[in-house]
KOLDOLO-362471 format. One record per residue (C-alpha): residue number from 1; x, y negated, z negated. Coordinates in nm, 2 decimals, padded with zeros to 4 digits, always signed. Layout:
// KOLDOLO-362471
+-----+--------+--------+--------+
:  nr :     c1 :     c2 :     c3 :
+-----+--------+--------+--------+
: NUM :      X :      Y :      Z :
...
+-----+--------+--------+--------+
This chain:
// KOLDOLO-362471
+-----+--------+--------+--------+
:  nr :     c1 :     c2 :     c3 :
+-----+--------+--------+--------+
:   1 : +04.63 : +02.81 : -04.77 :
:   2 : +04.30 : +02.62 : -04.75 :
:   3 : +04.38 : +02.29 : -04.60 :
:   4 : +04.16 : +01.98 : -04.52 :
:   5 : +04.26 : +01.78 : -04.22 :
:   6 : +04.13 : +01.42 : -04.25 :
:   7 : +04.14 : +01.24 : -03.92 :
:   8 : +04.04 : +00.88 : -03.83 :
:   9 : +03.91 : +00.99 : -03.49 :
:  10 : +03.75 : +01.31 : -03.35 :
:  11 : +04.06 : +01.51 : -03.23 :
:  12 : +03.92 : +01.62 : -02.89 :
:  13 : +03.99 : +01.59 : -02.60 :
:  14 : +04.36 : +01.58 : -02.69 :
:  15 : +04.48 : +01.35 : -02.42 :
:  16 : +04.70 : +01.10 : -02.60 :
:  17 : +04.80 : +00.96 : -02.94 :
:  18 : +04.64 : +01.06 : -03.27 :
:  19 : +04.41 : +01.32 : -03.11 :
:  20 : +04.70 : +01.49 : -02.94 :
:  21 : +04.90 : +01.54 : -03.26 :
:  22 : +04.63 : +01.66 : -03.50 :
:  23 : +04.49 : +01.90 : -03.23 :
:  24 : +04.82 : +02.06 : -03.16 :
:  25 : +04.92 : +02.09 : -03.52 :
:  26 : +04.59 : +02.24 : -03.63 :
:  27 : +04.58 : +02.48 : -03.33 :
:  28 : +04.90 : +02.64 : -03.45 :
:  29 : +04.84 : +02.63 : -03.83 :
:  30 : +04.49 : +02.79 : -03.80 :
:  31 : +04.66 : +03.12 : -03.72 :
:  32 : +04.78 : +03.15 : -04.08 :
:  33 : +04.57 : +02.92 : -04.28 :
:  34 : +04.20 : +02.82 : -04.33 :
:  35 : +04.15 : +02.47 : -04.19 :
:  36 : +03.87 : +02.23 : -04.24 :
:  37 : +03.82 : +01.90 : -04.06 :
:  38 : +03.68 : +01.57 : -04.19 :
:  39 : +03.65 : +01.29 : -03.94 :
:  40 : +03.44 : +01.00 : -03.83 :
:  41 : +03.18 : +01.03 : -03.56 :
:  42 : +03.19 : +00.71 : -03.36 :
:  43 : +03.04 : +00.84 : -03.03 :
:  44 : +02.76 : +01.09 : -03.01 :
:  45 : +02.93 : +01.23 : -02.70 :
:  46 : +03.20 : +01.38 : -02.93 :
:  47 : +02.94 : +01.63 : -03.04 :
:  48 : +02.98 : +01.79 : -02.70 :
:  49 : +03.33 : +01.89 : -02.79 :
:  50 : +03.25 : +02.07 : -03.11 :
:  51 : +03.28 : +02.42 : -02.94 :
:  52 : +03.64 : +02.34 : -02.84 :
:  53 : +03.73 : +02.31 : -03.22 :
:  54 : +03.53 : +02.61 : -03.35 :
:  55 : +03.82 : +02.85 : -03.33 :
:  56 : +04.05 : +02.61 : -03.51 :
:  57 : +03.85 : +02.47 : -03.80 :
:  58 : +03.63 : +02.69 : -04.02 :
:  59 : +03.42 : +02.39 : -04.12 :
:  60 : +03.38 : +02.05 : -03.95 :
:  61 : +03.25 : +01.76 : -04.15 :
:  62 : +03.14 : +01.45 : -03.96 :
:  63 : +03.07 : +01.10 : -04.10 :
:  64 : +02.88 : +00.87 : -03.87 :
:  65 : +03.05 : +00.53 : -03.83 :
:  66 : +02.89 : +00.31 : -03.56 :
:  67 : +03.12 : +00.06 : -03.39 :
:  68 : +02.89 : -00.22 : -03.48 :
:  69 : +02.95 : -00.14 : -03.85 :
:  70 : +03.33 : -00.14 : -03.78 :
:  71 : +03.31 : -00.48 : -03.61 :
:  72 : +03.12 : -00.62 : -03.91 :
:  73 : +03.39 : -00.47 : -04.14 :
:  74 : +03.66 : -00.65 : -03.95 :
:  75 : +03.48 : -00.99 : -03.98 :
:  76 : +03.45 : -00.93 : -04.36 :
:  77 : +03.81 : -00.82 : -04.37 :
:  78 : +03.93 : -01.16 : -04.23 :
:  79 : +03.87 : -01.30 : -04.58 :
:  80 : +04.07 : -01.02 : -04.76 :
:  81 : +04.43 : -00.91 : -04.78 :
:  82 : +04.35 : -00.57 : -04.64 :
:  83 : +04.48 : -00.49 : -04.29 :
:  84 : +04.21 : -00.52 : -04.03 :
:  85 : +04.26 : -00.17 : -03.90 :
:  86 : +04.20 : -00.04 : -04.25 :
:  87 : +03.89 : -00.26 : -04.29 :
:  88 : +03.76 : -00.13 : -03.95 :
:  89 : +03.74 : +00.22 : -04.10 :
:  90 : +03.60 : +00.13 : -04.44 :
:  91 : +03.30 : +00.34 : -04.51 :
:  92 : +03.10 : +00.41 : -04.83 :
:  93 : +02.97 : +00.73 : -04.66 :
:  94 : +03.32 : +00.86 : -04.61 :
:  95 : +03.42 : +00.78 : -04.97 :
:  96 : +03.13 : +00.98 : -05.10 :
:  97 : +03.19 : +01.26 : -04.86 :
:  98 : +03.56 : +01.29 : -04.97 :
:  99 : +03.46 : +01.29 : -05.34 :
: 100 : +03.20 : +01.57 : -05.28 :
: 101 : +03.44 : +01.79 : -05.07 :
: 102 : +03.73 : +01.76 : -05.32 :
: 103 : +03.50 : +01.85 : -05.61 :
: 104 : +03.34 : +02.15 : -05.44 :
: 105 : +03.58 : +02.30 : -05.19 :
: 106 : +03.90 : +02.34 : -05.40 :
: 107 : +04.15 : +02.27 : -05.12 :
: 108 : +04.51 : +02.38 : -05.17 :
: 109 : +04.63 : +02.07 : -04.98 :
: 110 : +04.50 : +01.78 : -04.77 :
: 111 : +04.66 : +01.64 : -04.45 :
: 112 : +04.56 : +01.27 : -04.42 :
: 113 : +04.62 : +01.12 : -04.08 :
: 114 : +04.69 : +00.75 : -04.04 :
: 115 : +04.72 : +00.46 : -04.28 :
: 116 : +04.35 : +00.40 : -04.20 :
: 117 : +04.25 : +00.71 : -04.39 :
: 118 : +04.48 : +00.65 : -04.69 :
: 119 : +04.21 : +00.45 : -04.87 :
: 120 : +04.00 : +00.76 : -04.93 :
: 121 : +04.27 : +00.99 : -05.07 :
: 122 : +04.53 : +00.77 : -05.25 :
: 123 : +04.39 : +00.82 : -05.60 :
: 124 : +04.29 : +01.19 : -05.57 :
: 125 : +04.59 : +01.32 : -05.74 :
: 126 : +04.41 : +01.65 : -05.84 :
: 127 : +04.51 : +01.80 : -05.50 :
: 128 : +04.84 : +01.78 : -05.31 :
: 129 : +04.81 : +01.53 : -05.03 :
: 130 : +05.04 : +01.46 : -04.73 :
: 131 : +04.99 : +01.13 : -04.54 :
: 132 : +05.10 : +01.17 : -04.18 :
: 133 : +05.18 : +00.84 : -04.00 :
: 134 : +05.27 : +00.79 : -03.63 :
: 135 : +05.52 : +00.52 : -03.73 :
: 136 : +05.60 : +00.26 : -04.00 :
: 137 : +05.32 : +00.01 : -03.95 :
: 138 : +05.50 : -00.28 : -04.11 :
: 139 : +05.79 : -00.23 : -03.86 :
: 140 : +05.55 : -00.21 : -03.57 :
: 141 : +05.38 : -00.53 : -03.67 :
: 142 : +05.71 : -00.71 : -03.73 :
: 143 : +05.82 : -00.62 : -03.38 :
: 144 : +05.48 : -00.72 : -03.24 :
: 145 : +05.51 : -01.05 : -03.43 :
: 146 : +05.86 : -01.12 : -03.30 :
: 147 : +05.76 : -01.04 : -02.94 :
: 148 : +05.47 : -01.29 : -02.92 :
: 149 : +05.41 : -01.67 : -02.93 :
: 150 : +05.13 : -01.91 : -03.00 :
: 151 : +04.79 : -01.80 : -03.14 :
: 152 : +04.87 : -01.44 : -03.08 :
: 153 : +05.19 : -01.47 : -03.30 :
: 154 : +04.99 : -01.64 : -03.57 :
: 155 : +04.74 : -01.35 : -03.58 :
: 156 : +05.03 : -01.10 : -03.58 :
: 157 : +05.20 : -01.28 : -03.87 :
: 158 : +04.88 : -01.25 : -04.08 :
: 159 : +04.83 : -00.88 : -04.00 :
: 160 : +05.20 : -00.81 : -04.06 :
: 161 : +05.17 : -00.96 : -04.41 :
: 162 : +04.86 : -00.76 : -04.48 :
: 163 : +05.02 : -00.44 : -04.37 :
: 164 : +05.34 : -00.52 : -04.56 :
: 165 : +05.15 : -00.56 : -04.88 :
: 166 : +04.91 : -00.27 : -04.83 :
: 167 : +05.18 : -00.02 : -04.73 :
: 168 : +05.27 : +00.05 : -05.09 :
: 169 : +04.97 : +00.28 : -05.10 :
: 170 : +05.21 : +00.53 : -04.95 :
: 171 : +05.37 : +00.59 : -05.29 :
: 172 : +05.04 : +00.73 : -05.42 :
: 173 : +05.08 : +01.04 : -05.19 :
: 174 : +05.28 : +01.35 : -05.27 :
: 175 : +05.46 : +01.31 : -04.93 :
: 176 : +05.45 : +01.06 : -04.65 :
: 177 : +05.56 : +01.17 : -04.30 :
: 178 : +05.69 : +00.95 : -04.02 :
: 179 : +05.82 : +01.03 : -03.67 :
: 180 : +06.18 : +00.91 : -03.69 :
: 181 : +06.48 : +00.83 : -03.90 :
: 182 : +06.43 : +00.46 : -03.81 :
: 183 : +06.08 : +00.46 : -03.95 :
: 184 : +06.19 : +00.65 : -04.26 :
: 185 : +06.48 : +00.41 : -04.33 :
: 186 : +06.26 : +00.10 : -04.28 :
: 187 : +06.00 : +00.23 : -04.53 :
: 188 : +06.27 : +00.32 : -04.79 :
: 189 : +06.48 : +00.01 : -04.76 :
: 190 : +06.23 : -00.26 : -04.68 :
: 191 : +05.92 : -00.13 : -04.85 :
: 192 : +06.06 : +00.08 : -05.13 :
: 193 : +05.86 : +00.38 : -05.04 :
: 194 : +06.02 : +00.68 : -05.22 :
: 195 : +05.84 : +00.99 : -05.08 :
: 196 : +05.92 : +00.98 : -04.70 :
: 197 : +06.02 : +01.27 : -04.48 :
: 198 : +06.02 : +01.32 : -04.10 :
: 199 : +05.77 : +01.50 : -03.88 :
: 200 : +05.84 : +01.42 : -03.51 :
: 201 : +05.58 : +01.41 : -03.24 :
: 202 : +05.58 : +01.72 : -03.02 :
: 203 : +05.51 : +01.85 : -02.68 :
: 204 : +05.31 : +02.15 : -02.56 :
: 205 : +05.59 : +02.32 : -02.36 :
: 206 : +05.35 : +02.57 : -02.23 :
: 207 : +05.17 : +02.28 : -02.05 :
: 208 : +05.46 : +02.05 : -01.98 :
: 209 : +05.72 : +02.27 : -01.82 :
: 210 : +05.88 : +02.30 : -01.48 :
: 211 : +06.06 : +02.59 : -01.32 :
: 212 : +06.27 : +02.35 : -01.11 :
: 213 : +06.21 : +01.98 : -01.09 :
: 214 : +06.27 : +01.84 : -00.74 :
: 215 : +06.55 : +01.59 : -00.80 :
: 216 : +06.55 : +01.49 : -00.43 :
: 217 : +06.25 : +01.27 : -00.51 :
: 218 : +06.38 : +00.92 : -00.55 :
: 219 : +06.09 : +00.69 : -00.47 :
: 220 : +05.86 : +00.70 : -00.77 :
: 221 : +05.91 : +00.53 : -01.10 :
: 222 : +05.65 : +00.64 : -01.36 :
: 223 : +05.50 : +00.49 : -01.67 :
: 224 : +05.23 : +00.68 : -01.87 :
: 225 : +05.02 : +00.59 : -02.17 :
: 226 : +04.70 : +00.44 : -02.30 :
: 227 : +04.67 : +00.12 : -02.11 :
: 228 : +04.47 : -00.08 : -02.37 :
: 229 : +04.76 : -00.03 : -02.62 :
: 230 : +04.93 : -00.37 : -02.67 :
: 231 : +05.30 : -00.23 : -02.65 :
: 232 : +05.21 : -00.05 : -02.33 :
: 233 : +05.04 : -00.35 : -02.17 :
: 234 : +05.34 : -00.57 : -02.25 :
: 235 : +05.58 : -00.30 : -02.13 :
: 236 : +05.43 : -00.26 : -01.78 :
: 237 : +05.39 : -00.64 : -01.74 :
: 238 : +05.76 : -00.69 : -01.84 :
: 239 : +05.88 : -00.41 : -01.61 :
: 240 : +05.67 : -00.53 : -01.31 :
: 241 : +05.77 : -00.90 : -01.34 :
: 242 : +06.13 : -00.88 : -01.46 :
: 243 : +06.28 : -00.54 : -01.39 :
: 244 : +06.12 : -00.40 : -01.08 :
: 245 : +06.23 : -00.69 : -00.85 :
: 246 : +06.59 : -00.61 : -00.94 :
: 247 : +06.54 : -00.25 : -00.85 :
: 248 : +06.36 : -00.33 : -00.52 :
: 249 : +06.67 : -00.52 : -00.41 :
: 250 : +06.86 : -00.19 : -00.39 :
: 251 : +06.57 : +00.05 : -00.34 :
: 252 : +06.30 : -00.13 : -00.14 :
: 253 : +06.10 : +00.19 : -00.08 :
: 254 : +06.04 : +00.26 : -00.45 :
: 255 : +05.69 : +00.25 : -00.60 :
: 256 : +05.60 : +00.19 : -00.96 :
: 257 : +05.31 : +00.41 : -01.09 :
: 258 : +05.12 : +00.32 : -01.41 :
: 259 : +04.92 : +00.63 : -01.51 :
: 260 : +04.69 : +00.60 : -01.81 :
: 261 : +04.34 : +00.56 : -01.93 :
: 262 : +04.15 : +00.25 : -02.05 :
: 263 : +04.32 : -00.01 : -01.82 :
: 264 : +04.27 : -00.36 : -01.94 :
: 265 : +04.23 : -00.64 : -01.68 :
: 266 : +04.60 : -00.75 : -01.73 :
: 267 : +04.71 : -00.41 : -01.62 :
: 268 : +04.47 : -00.38 : -01.33 :
: 269 : +04.60 : -00.72 : -01.20 :
: 270 : +04.95 : -00.57 : -01.15 :
: 271 : +04.83 : -00.34 : -00.86 :
: 272 : +05.00 : -00.42 : -00.53 :
: 273 : +05.17 : -00.25 : -00.24 :
: 274 : +05.45 : -00.15 : -00.47 :
: 275 : +05.26 : -00.09 : -00.79 :
: 276 : +04.99 : +00.18 : -00.83 :
: 277 : +04.76 : +00.16 : -01.13 :
: 278 : +04.58 : +00.50 : -01.15 :
: 279 : +04.34 : +00.48 : -01.44 :
: 280 : +04.26 : +00.81 : -01.62 :
: 281 : +04.46 : +01.11 : -01.51 :
: 282 : +04.34 : +01.45 : -01.63 :
: 283 : +04.67 : +01.63 : -01.55 :
: 284 : +04.98 : +01.41 : -01.58 :
: 285 : +05.20 : +01.70 : -01.47 :
: 286 : +05.15 : +01.61 : -01.11 :
: 287 : +05.28 : +01.26 : -01.16 :
: 288 : +05.58 : +01.38 : -01.36 :
: 289 : +05.66 : +01.63 : -01.09 :
: 290 : +05.66 : +01.35 : -00.83 :
: 291 : +05.86 : +01.11 : -01.05 :
: 292 : +06.23 : +01.03 : -00.99 :
: 293 : +06.25 : +00.86 : -01.33 :
: 294 : +06.02 : +00.77 : -01.61 :
: 295 : +06.06 : +00.43 : -01.78 :
: 296 : +05.98 : +00.32 : -02.13 :
: 297 : +06.05 : -00.05 : -02.14 :
: 298 : +05.87 : -00.11 : -02.47 :
: 299 : +05.97 : -00.43 : -02.65 :
: 300 : +05.77 : -00.36 : -02.97 :
: 301 : +05.62 : -00.06 : -03.14 :
: 302 : +05.77 : +00.21 : -03.35 :
: 303 : +05.77 : +00.59 : -03.39 :
: 304 : +05.83 : +00.85 : -03.11 :
: 305 : +05.66 : +00.79 : -02.77 :
: 306 : +05.47 : +01.08 : -02.62 :
: 307 : +05.55 : +00.95 : -02.27 :
: 308 : +05.92 : +01.00 : -02.34 :
: 309 : +05.88 : +01.35 : -02.48 :
: 310 : +05.66 : +01.47 : -02.20 :
: 311 : +05.90 : +01.35 : -01.94 :
: 312 : +06.19 : +01.52 : -02.11 :
: 313 : +05.99 : +01.84 : -02.13 :
: 314 : +05.93 : +01.82 : -01.76 :
: 315 : +06.31 : +01.76 : -01.71 :
: 316 : +06.26 : +01.41 : -01.57 :
: 317 : +06.52 : +01.16 : -01.66 :
: 318 : +06.40 : +00.86 : -01.87 :
: 319 : +06.53 : +00.50 : -01.91 :
: 320 : +06.42 : +00.35 : -02.24 :
: 321 : +06.47 : +00.05 : -02.46 :
: 322 : +06.53 : +00.09 : -02.83 :
: 323 : +06.16 : +00.14 : -02.90 :
: 324 : +06.10 : +00.49 : -02.77 :
: 325 : +06.47 : +00.59 : -02.80 :
: 326 : +06.56 : +00.54 : -03.17 :
: 327 : +06.30 : +00.79 : -03.29 :
: 328 : +06.45 : +01.07 : -03.08 :
: 329 : +06.77 : +01.11 : -03.28 :
: 330 : +06.98 : +01.18 : -02.97 :
: 331 : +07.27 : +01.02 : -02.78 :
: 332 : +07.21 : +00.81 : -02.47 :
: 333 : +07.22 : +01.05 : -02.17 :
: 334 : +07.06 : +01.35 : -02.35 :
: 335 : +06.75 : +01.32 : -02.14 :
: 336 : +06.71 : +00.95 : -02.20 :
: 337 : +06.94 : +00.66 : -02.11 :
: 338 : +06.93 : +00.37 : -02.35 :
: 339 : +06.91 : +00.02 : -02.19 :
: 340 : +06.87 : -00.27 : -02.43 :
: 341 : +06.81 : -00.57 : -02.20 :
: 342 : +06.66 : -00.65 : -01.86 :
: 343 : +06.98 : -00.63 : -01.65 :
: 344 : +07.10 : -00.30 : -01.81 :
: 345 : +06.76 : -00.15 : -01.77 :
: 346 : +06.75 : -00.23 : -01.40 :
: 347 : +07.11 : -00.11 : -01.36 :
: 348 : +07.03 : +00.22 : -01.53 :
: 349 : +06.73 : +00.28 : -01.30 :
: 350 : +06.93 : +00.19 : -00.99 :
: 351 : +07.21 : +00.42 : -01.09 :
: 352 : +06.97 : +00.71 : -01.14 :
: 353 : +06.78 : +00.64 : -00.82 :
: 354 : +07.11 : +00.65 : -00.63 :
: 355 : +07.25 : +00.97 : -00.78 :
: 356 : +07.07 : +01.30 : -00.74 :
: 357 : +07.33 : +01.49 : -00.95 :
: 358 : +07.30 : +01.24 : -01.24 :
: 359 : +06.92 : +01.27 : -01.24 :
: 360 : +06.95 : +01.64 : -01.26 :
: 361 : +07.21 : +01.62 : -01.54 :
: 362 : +07.01 : +01.38 : -01.76 :
: 363 : +06.68 : +01.56 : -01.69 :
: 364 : +06.80 : +01.90 : -01.78 :
: 365 : +06.97 : +01.78 : -02.09 :
: 366 : +06.63 : +01.64 : -02.20 :
: 367 : +06.46 : +01.97 : -02.15 :
: 368 : +06.71 : +02.14 : -02.38 :
: 369 : +06.65 : +01.88 : -02.65 :
: 370 : +06.27 : +01.93 : -02.63 :
: 371 : +06.29 : +02.31 : -02.66 :
: 372 : +06.51 : +02.28 : -02.97 :
: 373 : +06.34 : +02.00 : -03.16 :
: 374 : +06.01 : +01.89 : -03.02 :
: 375 : +05.81 : +02.19 : -02.92 :
: 376 : +05.48 : +02.18 : -03.11 :
: 377 : +05.55 : +02.53 : -03.25 :
: 378 : +05.87 : +02.39 : -03.41 :
: 379 : +05.69 : +02.08 : -03.54 :
: 380 : +05.40 : +02.28 : -03.69 :
: 381 : +05.64 : +02.51 : -03.87 :
: 382 : +05.80 : +02.21 : -04.03 :
: 383 : +05.46 : +02.07 : -04.14 :
: 384 : +05.38 : +02.42 : -04.29 :
: 385 : +05.71 : +02.39 : -04.49 :
: 386 : +05.60 : +02.05 : -04.62 :
: 387 : +05.26 : +02.19 : -04.73 :
: 388 : +05.44 : +02.47 : -04.92 :
: 389 : +05.67 : +02.21 : -05.08 :
: 390 : +05.39 : +01.98 : -05.21 :
: 391 : +05.19 : +02.28 : -05.33 :
: 392 : +05.48 : +02.41 : -05.53 :
: 393 : +05.52 : +02.07 : -05.69 :
: 394 : +05.15 : +02.04 : -05.76 :
+-----+--------+--------+--------+
């Protein structure tokens, strides 16, 4: 098949989030299909990474979109009912480029990444289109709204209402993909979206693997992620202020490591003799190998969390709240222990830190789940099946 991948951001380097997913899917699908890439060029430095994508995409189409233009779009968007993140990526150049490519390239199918790109493809029914979302955005914004107060809550209410109204654009696509049954159920029951299927996030098990994790390590608690992402910022603040003190009462030698790029000041301020804030880490494997447990104390968000999948692939036990757990479709203990409040979260961490055999049991169970369900090869094969499905219907 000849497939266009439309991404809201240049998908390299594939360290976290959206870039990680599209890069790994395309890297596998290009072996059997002709792939083209269409994306925004926000930073001229992205051009340095074009050689890394040459063997994956036959053609790469870039549309310049300066950040100053994006900020102006957001200011204009304040007066509209369009979600601000959609306004941020509004571009007449992109609209014209999409129309030209569809008219001349005769794609068999189009993979549209993110709600932000839906505006360019929703009404091009002449070609089969799959919209691939990291989560149900209205669910994400509802949780963010419920977790905040004051002016921040007022802003989150406005954006939640914008997303809730805009999300019906999903019904214009042949298929909408989300990461978990929770997201799928929300869109179907709360938003009346009728074309939803599941495509989980994945893990590169050739990169994140371990011959034998050292379960004798019991001093490092690890959190990973982009540290300018609001759910992550809230999670590490919550853990440091409310949960870590309860752990230190029983395990005074423990250190909490926050490993991730783009640290905001609120995260930097957490650094202390018991909390390490690393900043960007090129190879997170070293921290996973050092970790006794990985924590995911996210109080809002949706979808499947890469931090949880990577830890499971490395056979490191995870303690998680509902966000980060529900998208996995597993039972508590199969790599991840579910803890729904502050006291239970601290208790679960303390129990793991005190029991080497339990850490090994939970960690190895997680590795088995990853190999069966979340390896990128498995995920890419499922996406290929979805392409075949929408092309047959088309």
